[in-house]
N, CA, C and O atoms as CSV, one atom per row, in Angstrom:
chain,resi,resn,atom,element,x,y,z
A,1,MET,N,N,4.639,-35.845,-62.455
A,1,MET,CA,C,3.956,-35.228,-61.341
A,1,MET,C,C,2.505,-35.614,-61.289
A,1,MET,O,O,1.926,-35.864,-60.232
A,2,GLN,N,N,1.935,-35.653,-62.494
A,2,GLN,CA,C,0.480,-35.967,-62.541
A,2,GLN,C,C,0.248,-37.368,-62.070
A,2,GLN,O,O,-0.767,-37.628,-61.423
A,3,VAL,N,N,1.141,-38.289,-62.362
A,3,VAL,CA,C,0.968,-39.751,-61.859
A,3,VAL,C,C,0.984,-39.697,-60.342
A,3,VAL,O,O,0.126,-40.310,-59.708
A,4,ASN,N,N,1.920,-38.993,-59.742
A,4,ASN,CA,C,2.007,-38.854,-58.255
A,4,ASN,C,C,0.672,-38.351,-57.680
A,4,ASN,O,O,0.138,-38.913,-56.723
A,5,ALA,N,N,0.151,-37.280,-58.288
A,5,ALA,CA,C,-1.147,-36.686,-57.817
A,5,ALA,C,C,-2.298,-37.684,-57.893
A,5,ALA,O,O,-3.126,-37.799,-56.990
A,6,GLU,N,N,-2.308,-38.432,-59.068
A,6,GLU,CA,C,-3.358,-39.401,-59.215
A,6,GLU,C,C,-3.250,-40.542,-58.184
A,6,GLU,O,O,-4.259,-41.038,-57.683
A,7,PHE,N,N,-1.998,-40.947,-57.880
A,7,PHE,CA,C,-1.786,-42.013,-56.883
A,7,PHE,C,C,-2.291,-41.515,-55.466
A,7,PHE,O,O,-2.977,-42.256,-54.762
A,8,VAL,N,N,-1.956,-40.324,-55.097
A,8,VAL,CA,C,-2.402,-39.806,-53.794
A,8,VAL,C,C,-3.893,-39.664,-53.790
A,8,VAL,O,O,-4.531,-39.944,-52.775
A,9,ASP,N,N,-4.475,-39.239,-54.887
A,9,ASP,CA,C,-5.975,-39.196,-54.895
A,9,ASP,C,C,-6.566,-40.526,-54.682
A,9,ASP,O,O,-7.521,-40.677,-53.920
A,10,ALA,N,N,-5.969,-41.597,-55.402
A,10,ALA,CA,C,-6.517,-42.950,-55.314
A,10,ALA,C,C,-6.344,-43.471,-53.864
A,10,ALA,O,O,-7.257,-44.116,-53.348
A,11,VAL,N,N,-5.252,-43.221,-53.225
A,11,VAL,CA,C,-5.082,-43.700,-51.866
A,11,VAL,C,C,-6.067,-42.948,-50.916
A,11,VAL,O,O,-6.686,-43.577,-50.058
A,12,TYR,N,N,-6.206,-41.636,-51.069
A,12,TYR,CA,C,-7.116,-40.840,-50.268
A,12,TYR,C,C,-8.551,-41.371,-50.414
A,12,TYR,O,O,-9.236,-41.570,-49.411
A,13,ASN,N,N,-8.994,-41.594,-51.609
A,13,ASN,CA,C,-10.363,-42.132,-51.860
A,13,ASN,C,C,-10.540,-43.474,-51.278
A,13,ASN,O,O,-11.575,-43.764,-50.678
A,14,ALA,N,N,-9.560,-44.308,-51.433
A,14,ALA,CA,C,-9.646,-45.715,-50.871
A,14,ALA,C,C,-9.741,-45.650,-49.374
A,14,ALA,O,O,-10.522,-46.401,-48.789
A,15,VAL,N,N,-8.981,-44.784,-48.715
A,15,VAL,CA,C,-9.041,-44.677,-47.232
A,15,VAL,C,C,-10.403,-44.164,-46.812
A,15,VAL,O,O,-10.975,-44.675,-45.850
A,16,LYS,N,N,-10.925,-43.199,-47.484
A,16,LYS,CA,C,-12.227,-42.592,-47.124
A,16,LYS,C,C,-13.398,-43.551,-47.327
A,16,LYS,O,O,-14.407,-43.466,-46.627
A,17,ALA,N,N,-13.253,-44.488,-48.315
A,17,ALA,CA,C,-14.262,-45.436,-48.557
A,17,ALA,C,C,-14.231,-46.685,-47.632
A,17,ALA,O,O,-15.199,-47.445,-47.592
A,18,HIS,N,N,-13.144,-46.888,-46.909
A,18,HIS,CA,C,-12.954,-48.018,-46.040
A,18,HIS,C,C,-13.895,-47.928,-44.840
A,18,HIS,O,O,-14.097,-46.865,-44.253
A,19,ASP,N,N,-14.478,-49.123,-44.490
A,19,ASP,CA,C,-15.426,-49.159,-43.338
A,19,ASP,C,C,-14.756,-48.725,-42.016
A,19,ASP,O,O,-15.386,-48.054,-41.199
A,20,VAL,N,N,-13.521,-49.096,-41.811
A,20,VAL,CA,C,-12.864,-48.706,-40.536
A,20,VAL,C,C,-12.753,-47.194,-40.439
A,20,VAL,O,O,-13.010,-46.610,-39.387
A,21,TYR,N,N,-12.360,-46.550,-41.567
A,21,TYR,CA,C,-12.293,-45.063,-41.553
A,21,TYR,C,C,-13.655,-44.476,-41.247
A,21,TYR,O,O,-13.772,-43.583,-40.408
A,22,ARG,N,N,-14.696,-44.973,-41.925
A,22,ARG,CA,C,-16.083,-44.426,-41.678
A,22,ARG,C,C,-16.491,-44.647,-40.285
A,22,ARG,O,O,-17.158,-43.792,-39.703
A,23,ALA,N,N,-16.127,-45.759,-39.700
A,23,ALA,CA,C,-16.604,-46.132,-38.404
A,23,ALA,C,C,-15.882,-45.330,-37.281
A,23,ALA,O,O,-16.498,-44.976,-36.276
A,24,HIS,N,N,-14.628,-45.063,-37.460
A,24,HIS,CA,C,-13.757,-44.577,-36.347
A,24,HIS,C,C,-13.090,-43.221,-36.587
A,24,HIS,O,O,-12.765,-42.516,-35.632
A,25,PHE,N,N,-12.879,-42.844,-37.877
A,25,PHE,CA,C,-12.059,-41.709,-38.164
A,25,PHE,C,C,-12.703,-40.649,-39.013
A,25,PHE,O,O,-12.012,-39.744,-39.482
A,26,THR,N,N,-14.010,-40.721,-39.233
A,26,THR,CA,C,-14.707,-39.711,-40.058
A,26,THR,C,C,-14.475,-38.354,-39.428
A,26,THR,O,O,-14.614,-38.175,-38.218
A,27,GLY,N,N,-14.122,-37.413,-40.264
A,27,GLY,CA,C,-13.862,-36.037,-39.834
A,27,GLY,C,C,-12.449,-35.823,-39.418
A,27,GLY,O,O,-12.070,-34.677,-39.177
A,28,LYS,N,N,-11.645,-36.830,-39.314
A,28,LYS,CA,C,-10.239,-36.688,-38.940
A,28,LYS,C,C,-9.390,-36.315,-40.251
A,28,LYS,O,O,-9.779,-36.626,-41.376
A,29,THR,N,N,-8.292,-35.676,-40.026
A,29,THR,CA,C,-7.365,-35.341,-41.082
A,29,THR,C,C,-6.706,-36.588,-41.631
A,29,THR,O,O,-6.322,-37.467,-40.859
A,30,ILE,N,N,-6.569,-36.686,-42.899
A,30,ILE,CA,C,-5.791,-37.795,-43.522
A,30,ILE,C,C,-4.478,-37.234,-43.941
A,30,ILE,O,O,-4.453,-36.240,-44.667
A,31,VAL,N,N,-3.357,-37.822,-43.520
A,31,VAL,CA,C,-2.018,-37.374,-43.878
A,31,VAL,C,C,-1.389,-38.537,-44.662
A,31,VAL,O,O,-1.307,-39.661,-44.166
A,32,ILE,N,N,-0.953,-38.251,-45.875
A,32,ILE,CA,C,-0.228,-39.254,-46.663
A,32,ILE,C,C,1.199,-38.849,-46.747
A,32,ILE,O,O,1.523,-37.774,-47.252
A,33,VAL,N,N,2.115,-39.753,-46.226
A,33,VAL,CA,C,3.547,-39.487,-46.200
A,33,VAL,C,C,4.177,-40.324,-47.262
A,33,VAL,O,O,4.059,-41.549,-47.239
A,34,LEU,N,N,4.836,-39.707,-48.180
A,34,LEU,CA,C,5.563,-40.479,-49.238
A,34,LEU,C,C,7.051,-40.384,-48.885
A,34,LEU,O,O,7.618,-39.298,-48.763
A,35,ASP,N,N,7.645,-41.539,-48.729
A,35,ASP,CA,C,9.059,-41.633,-48.413
A,35,ASP,C,C,9.793,-42.483,-49.425
A,35,ASP,O,O,9.591,-43.697,-49.440
A,36,ASN,N,N,10.589,-41.943,-50.227
A,36,ASN,CA,C,11.305,-42.761,-51.230
A,36,ASN,C,C,12.792,-42.957,-50.881
A,36,ASN,O,O,13.600,-43.278,-51.753
A,37,ALA,N,N,13.145,-42.760,-49.599
A,37,ALA,CA,C,14.480,-42.954,-49.189
A,37,ALA,C,C,14.802,-44.414,-49.257
A,37,ALA,O,O,13.923,-45.232,-48.989
A,38,PRO,N,N,16.038,-44.802,-49.606
A,38,PRO,CA,C,16.370,-46.227,-49.659
A,38,PRO,C,C,16.340,-46.837,-48.262
A,38,PRO,O,O,16.564,-46.167,-47.254
A,39,ALA,N,N,16.065,-48.090,-48.248
A,39,ALA,CA,C,16.041,-48.858,-46.997
A,39,ALA,C,C,17.467,-48.926,-46.438
A,39,ALA,O,O,18.436,-48.743,-47.175
A,40,ARG,N,N,17.586,-49.184,-45.166
A,40,ARG,CA,C,18.894,-49.308,-44.482
A,40,ARG,C,C,19.758,-50.346,-45.193
A,40,ARG,O,O,20.964,-50.150,-45.345
A,41,ARG,N,N,19.162,-51.427,-45.622
A,41,ARG,CA,C,19.912,-52.488,-46.249
A,41,ARG,C,C,20.563,-51.978,-47.575
A,41,ARG,O,O,21.692,-52.342,-47.904
A,42,THR,N,N,19.828,-51.145,-48.299
A,42,THR,CA,C,20.364,-50.570,-49.544
A,42,THR,C,C,21.522,-49.688,-49.244
A,42,THR,O,O,22.518,-49.731,-49.965
A,43,TRP,N,N,21.449,-48.881,-48.209
A,43,TRP,CA,C,22.576,-48.054,-47.798
A,43,TRP,C,C,23.817,-48.843,-47.451
A,43,TRP,O,O,24.932,-48.462,-47.807
A,44,SER,N,N,23.612,-49.958,-46.743
A,44,SER,CA,C,24.710,-50.787,-46.351
A,44,SER,C,C,25.431,-51.323,-47.570
A,44,SER,O,O,26.661,-51.363,-47.571
A,45,LYS,N,N,24.730,-51.731,-48.595
A,45,LYS,CA,C,25.314,-52.217,-49.774
A,45,LYS,C,C,26.135,-51.111,-50.454
A,45,LYS,O,O,27.229,-51.373,-50.955
A,46,ARG,N,N,25.624,-49.908,-50.471
A,46,ARG,CA,C,26.307,-48.805,-51.091
A,46,ARG,C,C,27.610,-48.424,-50.330
A,46,ARG,O,O,28.582,-48.018,-50.967
A,47,GLU,N,N,27.643,-48.544,-49.015
A,47,GLU,CA,C,28.822,-48.230,-48.248
A,47,GLU,C,C,29.978,-49.197,-48.576
A,47,GLU,O,O,31.145,-48.809,-48.518
A,48,ARG,N,N,29.665,-50.402,-48.904
A,48,ARG,CA,C,30.667,-51.376,-49.148
A,48,ARG,C,C,31.361,-51.220,-50.497
A,48,ARG,O,O,32.481,-51.702,-50.670
A,49,THR,N,N,30.721,-50.561,-51.450
A,49,THR,CA,C,31.241,-50.445,-52.793
A,49,THR,C,C,32.060,-49.244,-52.930
A,49,THR,O,O,32.589,-48.978,-54.009
C-alpha cells in the first residue's frame, strides 16, 4: 500500500510541476484514477480457455 501511495504522490507532484498545469489548470482539482482491470484483449483470451 505504501508503494501505491508513493506512486500517486509522485504523479501528483509531476502534474503540479508541469508548465501546462501551471499555465492553464492552477487551482483546479487533480483526480488520479487507477484502473487495473484487464484490457478487453485479455478478457477475450480468458473466454476461449
